[in-house]
C-alpha positions in Angstrom: -22.9 -93.4 23.1 -25.1 -90.7 21.6 -26.7 -88.2 24.2 -29.2 -86.5 21.3 -32.0 -88.8 22.5 -31.5 -88.2 25.9 -31.4 -84.2 25.2 -34.7 -84.1 23.2 -36.7 -86.6 25.9 -35.4 -84.3 28.5 -36.2 -81.8 27.2 -39.6 -82.8 26.1 -40.2 -83.9 29.7 -39.5 -80.5 31.6 -41.6 -78.5 28.8 -44.9 -77.0 29.9 -47.9 -77.8 28.8 -49.5 -75.8 25.8 -45.9 -73.9 24.8 -44.5 -74.8 21.5 -41.2 -76.5 21.5 -38.5 -76.6 19.0 -38.1 -79.9 17.9 -34.3 -80.5 16.3 -36.0 -83.5 13.8 -38.5 -80.9 12.0 -37.3 -79.5 8.9 -37.1 -75.7 9.1 -40.2 -75.6 6.9 -42.0 -76.9 9.5 -40.5 -75.4 12.8 -42.6 -73.0 14.8 -43.2 -69.5 13.4 -43.8 -68.4 17.0 -41.4 -67.9 19.6 -42.3 -69.6 22.7 -43.8 -67.5 25.6 -41.8 -66.6 28.4 -43.3 -68.4 31.8 -43.8 -66.8 34.7 -43.1 -69.0 37.7 -46.0 -69.4 40.5 -44.2 -71.3 43.2 -41.3 -70.0 44.3 -42.1 -66.2 42.7 -40.1 -63.5 44.2 -41.8 -60.9 45.7 -39.7 -58.3 44.8 -39.3 -59.6 41.0 -41.8 -57.7 39.5 -41.5 -54.4 41.0 -37.8 -54.9 39.6 -38.6 -56.1 36.1 -41.1 -53.3 35.4 -38.4 -50.6 35.5 -36.3 -52.3 33.1 -36.1 -53.7 29.8 -37.2 -57.2 28.8 -35.7 -58.9 25.1 -32.5 -57.5 24.8 -28.7 -58.6 25.0 -28.9 -59.4 28.8 -30.8 -59.3 32.1 -30.1 -59.9 35.4 -32.3 -59.7 39.1 -30.6 -60.9 42.1 -32.3 -60.7 45.5 -29.4 -59.3 48.4 -31.2 -59.6 51.6 -30.4 -63.3 52.4 -27.0 -62.3 51.0 -26.4 -59.3 53.2 -27.1 -61.1 56.1 -25.1 -63.9 55.4 -22.1 -61.9 54.9 -23.0 -59.6 58.2 -23.9 -62.9 60.0 -20.2 -64.1 59.1 -18.3 -60.8 60.3 -20.3 -61.2 63.1 -19.2 -65.2 64.0 -15.2 -63.9 63.0 -15.1 -61.1 65.4 -16.6 -63.0 68.5 -13.8 -65.8 67.8 -10.7 -63.2 67.1 -8.3 -62.8 69.6 -8.7 -59.9 71.9 -5.8 -57.1 71.2 -4.9 -54.2 72.9 -5.1 -51.8 70.5 -8.3 -51.0 69.1 -11.7 -52.7 71.1 -14.9 -52.8 69.2 -17.7 -51.7 72.0 -19.3 -54.5 74.0 -22.3 -56.3 72.2 -21.2 -54.9 68.7 -23.2 -56.1 65.6 -21.9 -55.9 62.3 -25.5 -56.9 61.1 -26.7 -54.1 63.6 -24.1 -51.6 62.4 -24.8 -52.3 58.3 -28.5 -51.9 58.8 -28.0 -48.7 60.8 -26.0 -47.2 57.4 -29.0 -48.2 55.8 -27.2 -50.9 53.3 -29.4 -53.6 54.3 -32.5 -51.7 52.6 -31.9 -52.8 48.9 -33.6 -56.0 48.3 -33.3 -56.7 45.1 -31.3 -55.5 41.7 -31.8 -55.6 38.4 -30.2 -54.9 34.9 -30.8 -54.8 31.5 -29.0 -54.0 28.2 -29.7 -53.7 24.7 -28.3 -52.6 21.8 -29.4 -49.7 20.0 -29.5 -49.0 15.6 -26.9 -46.8 16.3 -24.3 -49.1 17.8 -25.1 -47.9 21.6 -26.0 -49.2 24.2 -29.1 -48.8 26.6 -28.9 -50.3 30.1 -31.2 -49.5 33.1 -30.4 -50.5 36.6 -32.9 -50.5 39.6 -32.2 -51.0 43.3 -36.0 -51.9 45.0 -35.4 -50.4 48.5 -39.2 -50.5 49.3 -38.7 -48.9 52.8 -37.5 -45.8 51.5 -33.7 -44.5 51.2 -32.0 -44.8 54.3 -28.9 -44.3 55.7 -25.4 -44.0 53.2 -28.7 -44.0 50.1 -29.4 -40.6 51.3 -26.6 -39.2 50.1 -28.1 -39.7 46.7 -30.4 -36.8 47.4 -34.1 -36.2 47.6 -36.9 -37.0 45.4 -36.4 -37.0 41.9 -36.6 -33.1 39.9 -36.5 -31.8 36.2 -32.6 -32.0 35.4 -30.4 -28.8 36.0 -28.6 -29.4 32.6 -31.5 -29.8 30.3 -32.0 -25.4 31.3 -28.6 -24.2 31.5 -26.3 -26.2 29.6 -25.6 -24.1 26.5 -24.7 -25.4 22.9 -21.5 -27.2 22.3 -21.1 -28.4 26.0 -18.9 -31.5 25.9 -19.1 -32.0 29.5 -22.2 -31.7 31.5 -22.5 -32.8 35.1 -24.8 -32.6 38.0 -24.9 -33.7 41.4 -26.5 -33.7 45.0 -25.1 -32.5 47.8 -26.9 -33.8 51.2 -26.4 -34.7 54.1 -29.7 -32.9 55.7 -31.6 -35.9 57.4 -28.0 -38.3 57.1 -25.8 -36.9 59.2 -27.1 -37.7 62.2 -27.6 -41.2 61.2 -24.5 -41.5 60.3 -22.9 -39.9 63.4 -25.4 -42.1 65.6 -23.6 -45.8 63.7 -20.1 -44.2 63.9 -19.3 -42.2 67.0 -20.1 -45.1 69.6 -16.9 -47.3 68.0 -15.1 -44.3 69.2 -13.4 -44.6 72.3 -14.7 -42.2 75.1 -11.8 -39.5 74.4 -11.8 -39.1 70.8 -15.6 -39.3 70.6 -15.6 -36.3 72.9 -13.2 -34.7 71.0 -14.7 -35.1 67.9 -17.8 -34.4 69.2 -16.5 -30.9 70.3 -15.0 -29.9 66.8 -18.7 -31.0 65.7 -19.9 -28.0 67.8 -17.2 -25.5 67.4 -18.8 -22.8 65.2 -17.0 -21.9 62.2 -16.1 -18.0 61.4 -17.2 -16.3 59.6 -20.1 -18.2 58.8 -21.7 -18.8 62.4 -22.6 -21.9 62.1 -21.0 -25.2 63.6 -19.5 -28.2 61.2 -22.6 -29.9 62.6 -25.5 -27.5 61.6 -23.8 -26.7 58.6 -24.5 -30.6 57.7 -27.5 -30.9 58.7 -28.6 -28.5 56.4 -26.9 -29.1 53.6 -29.4 -30.2 50.7 -28.2 -28.8 47.3 -26.9 -29.7 44.0 -24.4 -28.7 41.5 -23.3 -28.5 38.1 -20.1 -28.2 36.2 -20.6 -27.5 32.8 -17.3 -27.6 30.3 -17.2 -26.5 26.3 -13.9 -27.0 24.6 -12.0 -24.8 22.2 -9.8 -26.6 19.7 -8.9 -23.1 18.2 -6.7 -22.7 21.2 -4.2 -24.5 22.4 -1.2 -23.7 25.2 1.8 -26.4 26.1 1.6 -28.2 29.4 3.8 -30.5 30.7 8.0 -31.4 30.5 10.1 -32.2 28.6 8.2 -32.2 25.8 4.8 -30.0 25.7 1.6 -31.2 24.7 -1.0 -29.2 23.6 -3.6 -28.6 25.8 -7.3 -27.0 24.2 -8.6 -24.3 25.6 -11.7 -24.8 27.5 -14.6 -22.3 28.8 -16.6 -23.6 32.0 -19.1 -22.9 34.8 -19.6 -24.0 38.0 -23.6 -24.3 39.1 -24.6 -24.5 42.9 -28.4 -24.0 44.0 -29.7 -24.2 47.2 -27.5 -22.4 49.4 -28.7 -19.3 50.9 -28.3 -20.1 54.0 -24.6 -20.2 53.5 -24.4 -17.5 51.0 -26.0 -14.7 52.9 -23.6 -15.2 55.9 -20.1 -15.1 53.1 -22.2 -12.1 51.7 -22.5 -9.9 54.6 -18.3 -10.9 55.5 -16.6 -10.5 52.5 -18.8 -8.1 50.0 -18.4 -4.7 51.7 -14.4 -5.4 51.4 -15.3 -5.0 47.3 -16.5 -1.3 47.5 -12.9 0.4 47.0 -13.1 0.8 43.4 -9.3 -0.1 43.1 -10.5 -3.7 44.3 -9.6 -6.0 41.4 -13.1 -7.1 41.3 -16.5 -5.1 40.1 -20.1 -5.6 41.9 -23.1 -4.6 40.4 -26.5 -5.5 42.1 -29.8 -5.2 40.2 -32.8 -6.6 40.1 -32.0 -9.2 42.8 -29.2 -10.5 41.1 -25.6 -9.9 42.7 -22.8 -10.0 39.8 -19.0 -10.2 40.6 -16.5 -9.9 37.8 -12.7 -9.5 37.5 -12.0 -6.0 36.0 -9.8 -7.6 33.8 -8.4 -10.7 32.4 -6.4 -13.0 34.6 -3.7 -13.9 31.6 -3.0 -13.6 28.1 -4.6 -15.8 25.4 -5.7 -18.8 25.9 -5.5 -17.9 29.5 -7.1 -15.0 29.2 -9.6 -16.1 31.9 -12.0 -13.5 33.5 -13.9 -15.2 36.4 -17.6 -13.3 36.5 -19.9 -14.9 39.6 -23.3 -14.1 39.4 -26.4 -15.1 42.4 -29.7 -14.8 41.8 -31.7 -14.6 45.1 -35.3 -15.8 43.3 -33.6 -19.1 42.3 -31.5 -19.4 45.2 -28.8 -20.3 42.3 -25.1 -19.1 42.3 -23.2 -19.6 38.9 -19.1 -19.3 38.8 -18.1 -19.0 35.1 -14.6 -18.7 33.7 -15.5 -15.5 31.2 -18.9 -13.6 30.8 -19.2 -14.5 27.6 -19.7 -18.3 28.6 -22.1 -17.3 31.6 -24.1 -15.4 29.2 -24.5 -18.8 26.5 -25.5 -20.5 30.1 -28.0 -17.9 31.0 -29.4 -18.0 27.7 -32.4 -19.4 27.1 -32.0 -20.0 23.5 -29.2 -22.5 21.4 -29.1 -25.0 24.1 -27.5 -28.4 24.9 -30.7 -30.4 24.2 -31.4 -28.7 21.1 -28.5 -30.8 19.4 -29.5 -34.4 17.6 -26.2 -35.7 19.3 -27.9 -35.2 22.8 -30.9 -36.2 21.9 -29.8 -39.3 20.3 -27.5 -39.9 23.7 -30.2 -39.2 26.0 -32.9 -41.8 24.1 -35.0 -43.5 26.3 -33.9 -41.5 29.3 -36.1 -40.0 32.1 -36.3 -35.9 32.2 -36.4 -36.0 35.8 -33.8 -37.7 38.4 -30.7 -36.2 40.9 -27.6 -36.8 39.0 -26.6 -37.1 35.3 -23.8 -37.1 33.3 -23.4 -36.3 29.0 -19.9 -36.7 27.3 -19.8 -35.7 23.8 -17.6 -37.1 21.5 -15.5 -34.1 20.7 -14.4 -34.7 24.4 -14.1 -38.6 24.6 -11.7 -38.1 21.8 -9.8 -34.9 23.1 -9.2 -36.9 26.1 -8.1 -40.0 24.7 -5.8 -38.2 22.5 -3.9 -36.6 25.5 -3.7 -39.8 26.9 -2.2 -41.4 23.6 0.6 -38.5 23.5 1.3 -38.6 27.8 1.9 -42.5 27.4 4.8 -41.1 24.4 6.4 -38.7 26.8 10.0 -39.5 27.7 10.8 -41.2 30.8 7.3 -43.0 30.6 7.7 -46.4 31.5 8.0 -48.5 29.2 5.5 -51.6 30.4 2.4 -48.9 31.6 3.2 -48.2 27.9 2.8 -51.6 26.6 -0.1 -51.6 29.0 -2.3 -48.4 28.6 -1.6 -48.2 25.0 -3.8 -51.0 23.5 -6.4 -50.1 26.3 -6.5 -46.6 24.6 -7.4 -48.2 21.5 -10.2 -50.3 22.4 -11.7 -47.2 24.7 -11.2 -45.3 21.3 -13.2 -48.0 19.3 -15.8 -48.3 21.9 -16.4 -44.4 22.9 -16.8 -43.3 19.0 -20.7 -41.7 20.3 -21.5 -39.5 23.0 -22.4 -40.9 26.0 -25.3 -40.2 28.5 -26.0 -41.5 32.3 -28.8 -40.5 35.1 -29.9 -41.6 38.0 -33.1 -41.1 39.7 -34.8 -41.5 43.3 -38.0 -43.1 43.3 -40.4 -43.9 46.2 -39.1 -47.6 46.3 -35.9 -47.3 44.7 -33.4 -45.9 42.9 -33.1 -46.3 38.9 -30.3 -46.1 36.9 -30.3 -45.2 32.9 
């Protein structure tokens, strides 16, 4: 049977009125020249679709939309049913009346009503992807760990030229720990719950605060910067040492004054001794601690330097004073480099977490992976499996990569 006429008849019958349709019987010259207009349904339209789609891009290589609430409730109710029918054991017992749905709700996992993902290929071969988790009631429970409202990215202002890895992320339990403890503590037997409560409320020297107090205050952000120095190498590993490149690195922490002040009072007096290996200077509200001499020979000639600027509530710990100066200098920033600008194309300037990885970092990492697979004693099966994978990654990750996410009033955007 020739199915073509039946397929054509079905296509025409289902076609919405007023839209051009492609007919396989027409010659190419007679085919419609305009693309069909996308149809947005009226009956059955999701109440969340437009909110999610407005954060994504249409017309690329992929577009995915899915609602989560019904799936969440279905899984939670299924697990609740299994718990009720499961035989009682002499071991761990859930509290009477415990509900998976209620427990997951207290963790905020049902706050995501819908998700979406879009992707398109750029002319340079890189893919630009966007994702959005729609949370119309705001971030609750575990979602609060992603940070507060979006703010200007830290790496845009501090990452120096030549940075090969720039990572920033929130350190936030403020406003979250109480919700999580309220969900978890009732699950513990009374004796274990009381022991944990006592640990949470015990004062921790030298800070003088309890762990519960510290978790209720923690709302900081951190960044890690790494710059590779391929001109410096040192052998590592046995029996066939692999030459590792030299590196400079800096760790940045912001909004930790409540923790750093009591630590300063405790430890700074110890540095007053002129024989101390650490030199301390304090000027214009900026505290600097620097090792008086390198801790080892080149390329391990690190000379750790710490700087705390009270007005910005910013702590920077660097492997060398020279790299610290690069971080502090307003000139020659990573954002001025064409490679970074191309990688950050189409991405926001504000958010909560971000990652930039240079082409040099990717190539160096893959090269070290390949060398490690050739080490004596490496399992042959692992070598056969990981070797081709490394070759595939080398082809796919031949350009700088960037990622960020940004909390918004109605959800979280990832780019």
